[in-house]
BAZA-714098 format. One line per 4 residues: their letters; for each residue x, y, z of C-alpha. Coordinates in nm, 2 decimals. Layout:
! residues N
a	X,Y,Z ~ ...
//
This chain:
! residues 436
mngn	-19.34,1.24,16.49 ~ -19.06,1.39,16.27 ~ -19.08,1.63,15.97 ~ -19.12,1.35,15.71
eavt	-19.39,1.18,15.92 ~ -19.57,1.51,15.96 ~ -19.59,1.56,15.58 ~ -19.69,1.20,15.53
yirs	-19.97,1.24,15.78 ~ -20.10,1.56,15.62 ~ -20.08,1.42,15.27 ~ -20.26,1.10,15.37
yqws	-20.59,1.30,15.37 ~ -20.57,1.39,15.00 ~ -20.79,1.60,14.77 ~ -21.03,1.30,14.75
tmrl	-21.15,1.41,15.10 ~ -21.18,1.77,15.00 ~ -21.51,1.95,14.98 ~ -21.56,2.33,14.99
gler	-21.70,2.45,15.32 ~ -21.58,2.58,15.65 ~ -21.75,2.34,15.89 ~ -21.45,2.11,15.94
irel	-21.19,2.38,15.96 ~ -21.39,2.57,16.21 ~ -21.43,2.26,16.43 ~ -21.06,2.17,16.40
lerm	-20.94,2.52,16.49 ~ -21.19,2.54,16.78 ~ -21.05,2.22,16.92 ~ -20.70,2.37,16.89
gnpq	-20.80,2.69,17.08 ~ -20.86,2.91,16.78 ~ -20.50,3.02,16.71 ~ -20.62,3.23,16.42
kklh	-20.80,3.47,16.65 ~ -20.47,3.58,16.79 ~ -20.33,3.69,16.46 ~ -20.36,3.98,16.21
fihv	-20.41,3.89,15.84 ~ -20.39,4.03,15.49 ~ -20.61,3.78,15.29 ~ -20.53,3.75,14.92
agtn	-20.75,3.59,14.65 ~ -20.75,3.58,14.27 ~ -20.68,3.37,13.97 ~ -20.34,3.51,13.87
gkgs	-20.10,3.72,14.07 ~ -20.20,3.63,14.42 ~ -19.88,3.45,14.50 ~ -19.66,3.73,14.37
acam	-19.87,3.99,14.56 ~ -19.83,3.78,14.88 ~ -19.46,3.77,14.83 ~ -19.44,4.14,14.78
lasv	-19.65,4.22,15.08 ~ -19.45,3.98,15.30 ~ -19.12,4.14,15.18 ~ -19.25,4.49,15.26
feqa	-19.37,4.40,15.61 ~ -19.05,4.22,15.69 ~ -18.85,4.52,15.58 ~ -19.07,4.74,15.79
gykt	-18.96,4.54,16.10 ~ -19.27,4.32,16.15 ~ -19.24,3.95,16.22 ~ -19.43,3.84,15.91
glft	-19.58,3.50,15.84 ~ -19.65,3.39,15.48 ~ -19.89,3.10,15.39 ~ -19.90,2.99,15.03
spel	-19.98,2.68,14.82 ~ -19.88,2.47,14.64 ~ -19.51,2.43,14.72 ~ -19.25,2.40,14.45
vhfe	-19.05,2.12,14.61 ~ -19.07,2.11,14.99 ~ -19.39,2.11,15.18 ~ -19.23,2.35,15.43
ermv	-19.24,2.62,15.17 ~ -19.61,2.67,15.26 ~ -19.52,2.82,15.60 ~ -19.26,3.09,15.60
ingk	-19.17,3.36,15.86 ~ -18.94,3.65,15.75 ~ -18.83,3.46,15.45 ~ -18.74,3.13,15.63
mitp	-18.94,2.81,15.58 ~ -19.06,2.63,15.89 ~ -18.81,2.37,16.00 ~ -18.90,2.00,15.98
erla	-18.88,1.99,16.36 ~ -19.13,2.27,16.41 ~ -19.35,2.13,16.14 ~ -19.36,1.80,16.33
evtk	-19.46,1.99,16.65 ~ -19.74,2.19,16.51 ~ -19.87,1.89,16.31 ~ -19.87,1.68,16.62
ttaa	-20.10,1.95,16.79 ~ -20.32,1.96,16.47 ~ -20.34,1.58,16.44 ~ -20.45,1.54,16.81
aada	-20.75,1.76,16.73 ~ -20.82,1.63,16.38 ~ -20.81,1.26,16.48 ~ -21.08,1.32,16.74
medh	-21.32,1.45,16.48 ~ -21.59,1.23,16.33 ~ -21.54,1.39,15.98 ~ -21.17,1.41,15.94
psef	-21.02,1.73,15.78 ~ -20.85,1.72,15.44 ~ -20.49,1.79,15.35 ~ -20.55,2.16,15.29
elst	-20.75,2.20,15.61 ~ -20.48,2.03,15.81 ~ -20.20,2.24,15.65 ~ -20.41,2.56,15.71
aaam	-20.46,2.47,16.08 ~ -20.10,2.38,16.13 ~ -19.99,2.71,15.98 ~ -20.22,2.90,16.21
qyfm	-20.08,2.72,16.51 ~ -19.72,2.79,16.39 ~ -19.77,3.16,16.33 ~ -19.95,3.20,16.66
eehc	-19.68,3.02,16.86 ~ -19.41,3.23,16.69 ~ -19.60,3.55,16.77 ~ -19.62,3.69,16.42
dmvi	-19.72,4.05,16.39 ~ -19.88,4.00,16.05 ~ -19.97,3.70,15.84 ~ -20.00,3.72,15.46
levg	-20.26,3.45,15.38 ~ -20.31,3.32,15.02 ~ -20.65,3.16,14.94 ~ -20.62,2.80,14.81
lgge	-20.94,2.77,14.60 ~ -21.20,3.04,14.54 ~ -21.25,3.24,14.85 ~ -21.58,3.22,15.03
ldst	-21.56,2.84,15.11 ~ -21.19,2.81,15.11 ~ -21.03,2.69,15.44 ~ -20.84,3.01,15.48
nvid	-21.16,3.20,15.51 ~ -21.21,3.08,15.86 ~ -21.04,3.40,15.98 ~ -21.22,3.70,16.12
spea	-21.21,4.03,15.93 ~ -20.86,4.08,15.79 ~ -20.67,4.41,15.78 ~ -20.72,4.40,15.40
avlm	-20.89,4.17,15.16 ~ -20.68,4.19,14.84 ~ -20.86,4.07,14.52 ~ -20.62,4.01,14.23
nigl	-20.69,3.94,13.86 ~ -20.99,3.71,13.80 ~ -21.00,3.45,13.52 ~ -21.20,3.14,13.44
ehtq	-21.07,2.86,13.67 ~ -21.21,2.57,13.86 ~ -21.54,2.63,13.69 ~ -21.69,2.31,13.83
flgd	-21.65,2.46,14.18 ~ -21.68,2.84,14.13 ~ -21.90,2.89,13.83 ~ -21.86,2.93,13.46
tlpk	-21.86,3.31,13.42 ~ -21.63,3.58,13.56 ~ -21.90,3.74,13.78 ~ -21.98,3.40,13.94
iaea	-21.61,3.34,14.00 ~ -21.58,3.69,14.14 ~ -21.87,3.62,14.37 ~ -21.67,3.33,14.52
kagi	-21.36,3.53,14.55 ~ -21.55,3.82,14.72 ~ -21.64,3.59,15.00 ~ -21.31,3.70,15.17
ikpg	-21.46,4.05,15.22 ~ -21.58,4.09,15.58 ~ -21.73,4.37,15.79 ~ -21.49,4.65,15.87
ttav	-21.22,4.54,15.63 ~ -21.09,4.72,15.32 ~ -21.12,4.54,14.99 ~ -20.83,4.63,14.75
cypv	-20.93,4.53,14.40 ~ -20.75,4.46,14.07 ~ -20.96,4.62,13.80 ~ -21.09,4.34,13.57
nedv	-21.41,4.47,13.41 ~ -21.73,4.65,13.51 ~ -21.92,4.33,13.59 ~ -21.65,4.19,13.82
qavf	-21.61,4.54,13.98 ~ -21.99,4.55,14.05 ~ -21.97,4.22,14.23 ~ -21.69,4.34,14.46
enac	-21.86,4.68,14.53 ~ -22.19,4.51,14.61 ~ -22.02,4.26,14.85 ~ -21.85,4.56,15.03
rlrg	-22.18,4.74,15.05 ~ -22.37,4.44,15.19 ~ -22.09,4.36,15.45 ~ -22.00,4.71,15.56
ascv	-21.65,4.71,15.41 ~ -21.46,4.97,15.22 ~ -21.39,4.91,14.85 ~ -21.07,5.06,14.68
ttdf	-20.99,4.98,14.32 ~ -20.63,5.02,14.20 ~ -20.57,5.28,13.93 ~ -20.31,5.14,13.69
gclq	-20.26,5.49,13.55 ~ -20.07,5.58,13.87 ~ -19.78,5.37,13.75 ~ -19.53,5.47,13.48
ller	-19.26,5.23,13.37 ~ -18.92,5.41,13.35 ~ -18.69,5.12,13.25 ~ -18.64,4.75,13.28
gllq	-18.35,4.51,13.22 ~ -18.14,4.23,13.37 ~ -17.90,4.28,13.66 ~ -17.61,4.07,13.78
engk	-17.63,4.03,14.16 ~ -17.43,3.78,14.36 ~ -17.37,3.56,14.06 ~ -17.74,3.56,13.96
vipm	-17.93,3.73,13.68 ~ -18.23,3.92,13.82 ~ -18.50,4.11,13.62 ~ -18.54,4.46,13.75
qrfq	-18.82,4.71,13.66 ~ -18.78,5.07,13.76 ~ -19.11,5.26,13.78 ~ -19.28,5.57,13.91
wgre	-19.58,5.55,14.14 ~ -19.79,5.86,14.16 ~ -19.62,6.19,14.09 ~ -19.28,6.15,14.25
tvye	-19.21,5.81,14.41 ~ -18.98,5.58,14.22 ~ -18.94,5.21,14.30 ~ -18.75,4.91,14.17
lsla	-18.92,4.57,14.14 ~ -18.72,4.25,14.11 ~ -19.00,4.06,13.93 ~ -19.04,4.07,13.55
gvnq	-19.33,4.16,13.33 ~ -19.62,4.40,13.27 ~ -19.83,4.16,13.47 ~ -19.61,4.22,13.77
lknv	-19.64,4.59,13.73 ~ -20.01,4.55,13.76 ~ -19.97,4.33,14.06 ~ -19.74,4.57,14.23
svvl	-19.99,4.85,14.17 ~ -20.25,4.65,14.37 ~ -19.98,4.60,14.64 ~ -19.90,4.97,14.66
tave	-20.27,5.05,14.68 ~ -20.30,4.80,14.97 ~ -20.00,4.96,15.14 ~ -20.17,5.30,15.13
elrk	-20.48,5.16,15.29 ~ -20.29,4.97,15.56 ~ -20.10,5.29,15.66 ~ -20.44,5.45,15.72
kgwk	-20.51,5.16,15.97 ~ -20.19,5.24,16.16 ~ -19.94,4.99,16.01 ~ -19.60,5.17,15.99
lsee	-19.48,5.10,15.64 ~ -19.22,5.36,15.55 ~ -19.12,5.45,15.20 ~ -18.78,5.30,15.28
avra	-18.94,4.97,15.38 ~ -19.16,4.96,15.07 ~ -18.87,5.04,14.84 ~ -18.64,4.78,15.00
glrs	-18.92,4.52,15.01 ~ -19.00,4.55,14.64 ~ -18.64,4.55,14.53 ~ -18.55,4.24,14.73
vrwp	-18.86,4.03,14.68 ~ -18.80,3.69,14.53 ~ -19.07,3.45,14.40 ~ -18.92,3.13,14.27
arfe	-19.03,2.99,13.93 ~ -19.19,3.31,13.82 ~ -18.96,3.40,13.52 ~ -18.67,3.30,13.74
ilrs	-18.35,3.31,13.54 ~ -18.14,3.02,13.68 ~ -17.84,3.07,13.44 ~ -17.73,3.28,13.14
qpyl	-17.54,3.19,12.83 ~ -17.72,2.97,12.75 ~ -18.02,3.08,12.94 ~ -18.22,2.86,13.17
iadg	-18.55,3.00,13.29 ~ -18.81,2.85,13.53 ~ -19.16,2.98,13.49 ~ -19.46,2.81,13.66
shnp	-19.70,2.95,13.40 ~ -19.99,2.71,13.39 ~ -20.28,2.88,13.21 ~ -20.32,3.11,12.90
qcie	-20.29,3.43,13.11 ~ -19.97,3.32,13.27 ~ -19.82,3.19,12.94 ~ -19.91,3.53,12.79
alae	-19.69,3.70,13.06 ~ -19.41,3.45,12.99 ~ -19.42,3.53,12.62 ~ -19.42,3.90,12.69
nlqv	-19.11,3.86,12.91 ~ -18.93,3.66,12.65 ~ -19.01,3.92,12.39 ~ -18.88,4.20,12.61
hfpk	-18.56,4.04,12.74 ~ -18.47,3.79,12.47 ~ -18.62,3.91,12.14 ~ -18.35,3.74,11.93
erft	-18.32,3.42,12.12 ~ -18.50,3.09,12.06 ~ -18.57,2.83,12.33 ~ -18.62,2.47,12.40
fimg	-18.93,2.45,12.61 ~ -18.97,2.16,12.86 ~ -19.34,2.16,12.90 ~ -19.62,1.96,13.06
vlad	-19.98,2.07,13.11 ~ -20.30,1.95,13.27 ~ -20.57,1.83,13.04 ~ -20.83,2.07,13.19
knfr	-20.64,2.38,13.09 ~ -20.66,2.55,12.75 ~ -20.33,2.40,12.64 ~ -20.38,2.48,12.27
emte	-20.39,2.85,12.34 ~ -20.09,2.81,12.58 ~ -19.87,2.65,12.31 ~ -19.97,2.89,12.04
qllp	-19.84,3.18,12.24 ~ -19.50,3.02,12.27 ~ -19.45,2.92,11.91 ~ -19.27,3.24,11.80
faer	-19.00,3.18,12.06 ~ -18.96,2.80,12.02 ~ -18.68,2.61,11.87 ~ -18.84,2.29,11.98
fvcv	-19.04,2.13,12.27 ~ -18.96,1.84,12.50 ~ -19.30,1.73,12.64 ~ -19.35,1.58,12.98
tpdn	-19.65,1.42,13.16 ~ -19.69,1.60,13.50 ~ -19.73,1.37,13.80 ~ -20.10,1.46,13.84
pral	-20.42,1.26,13.76 ~ -20.54,1.55,13.55 ~ -20.22,1.56,13.33 ~ -20.23,1.56,12.96
aasa	-20.01,1.28,12.82 ~ -19.67,1.40,12.69 ~ -19.74,1.21,12.36 ~ -20.07,1.40,12.31
lael	-19.90,1.74,12.38 ~ -19.62,1.65,12.14 ~ -19.87,1.55,11.87 ~ -20.05,1.88,11.91
lreq	-19.73,2.08,11.88 ~ -19.62,1.90,11.57 ~ -19.96,1.98,11.41 ~ -19.88,2.34,11.50
gvea	-19.56,2.31,11.29 ~ -19.29,2.29,11.55 ~ -19.05,2.01,11.65 ~ -19.17,1.82,11.95
vaae	-19.07,1.50,12.13 ~ -19.21,1.32,12.43 ~ -18.99,1.23,12.72 ~ -19.06,0.88,12.86
grtp	-18.97,0.70,13.18 ~ -19.09,0.42,13.40 ~ -19.14,0.66,13.69 ~ -19.20,1.04,13.70
demy	-18.84,1.10,13.82 ~ -18.70,0.90,13.53 ~ -18.92,1.10,13.29 ~ -18.80,1.43,13.44
dral	-18.44,1.32,13.42 ~ -18.49,1.22,13.06 ~ -18.66,1.55,12.97 ~ -18.36,1.75,13.11
emag	-18.12,1.53,12.92 ~ -18.32,1.56,12.59 ~ -18.33,1.94,12.63 ~ -17.95,1.96,12.62
ladh	-17.91,2.22,12.91 ~ -17.54,2.28,12.83 ~ -17.59,2.39,12.48 ~ -17.95,2.53,12.45
nvvl	-18.16,2.81,12.59 ~ -18.42,2.63,12.80 ~ -18.75,2.73,12.95 ~ -18.94,2.51,13.20
cgsl	-19.31,2.58,13.20 ~ -19.67,2.45,13.19 ~ -19.73,2.34,13.54 ~ -19.61,2.48,13.87
ylvg	-19.57,2.13,14.02 ~ -19.38,2.02,13.72 ~ -19.15,2.32,13.71 ~ -19.07,2.27,14.08
klra	-18.98,1.91,14.03 ~ -18.76,1.99,13.72 ~ -18.60,2.29,13.89 ~ -18.50,2.07,14.19
kipe	-18.33,1.82,13.96 ~ -18.10,2.07,13.80 ~ -17.75,2.06,13.95 ~ -17.63,2.38,14.11
saki	-17.34,2.38,13.87 ~ -17.58,2.41,13.58 ~ -17.74,2.72,13.73 ~ -17.43,2.93,13.73
//
């Protein structure tokens, strides 16, 4: 088995075989010798911000000298992005090795594991074999019944912002969704919570009380923004926010937006709690980790003059953050948006928030069975009073190429947005020469 064959094997058990529950992943990992029991975890759940929080925590632990694993999903381009140690993706050769071990156990099961269960198990095997000191573990869907919740009590259960998502699986109200997310809280752990509202907070506090866990809620009032702007570093344009945490400590964060300031507040709260448990996270490590953290396709500025921005915003809350960043950093600029959305998202609200910044839209159909057709999105946008065209192609690749051509990258400010998968595909197709 090589790297490509490993990815093909894992993907051959697609979401059609997925069902929420831990029975299959438990059996799979038990057949593999329970590698997850040899690891320490920070478990991160939420609707928005969990990926950014994971990236920040991983960067801080790496700067503190710990061998740090990071498991996230979905990937932007390469499957190997899901399994990272100290900032480096798993190699195709190592992916093949751990997948071979995983497949030997999975293929012996009567009820075969799904893609996400296979990738979760392979990641556990990889991090165990590489002797990681800490693993930052992002929940895939929900919390309680997500495959990642097969772990024992984590060092911290971090609960990020909660919104209405996957309501067919998690429930149709914020408290119901919070209940699913709170499933990652286990006895003896510390739950670090993003303040949403009183009803959600009550769900988290009740879960902690029932399970014998501590509950700490972040106080956004501890953070004061000092300044923010764009820096030129190594030929790249990087957003930088300088802020004060508490009475004296000043940090710099290389991720843009008020939303990221709230996310970093939760991360700093988690750092304080982890220090109490004996993890040696110096101020120097935290400062270096936050300044150096990178999270691709989250208001990522690929080029300036004209600007080219990749932002994987895929729901109204994320689009709101994108609009806020455009207003702060580019108040006088107008953009061509290359956009594709899924039909089960509130795409009307998403587009409305971008209209003040739009010169025009180039609409794309994401390569996803739940995608909204590019022609339907373009029609909606024209009804909203803005120029919009649909990119066509016989294959998804042709359509993506056509969209980039229609956007006129050389002469226009361009934003890629609407779907993380779509932005990843588009971003990968942009020549390096166009990013300088």
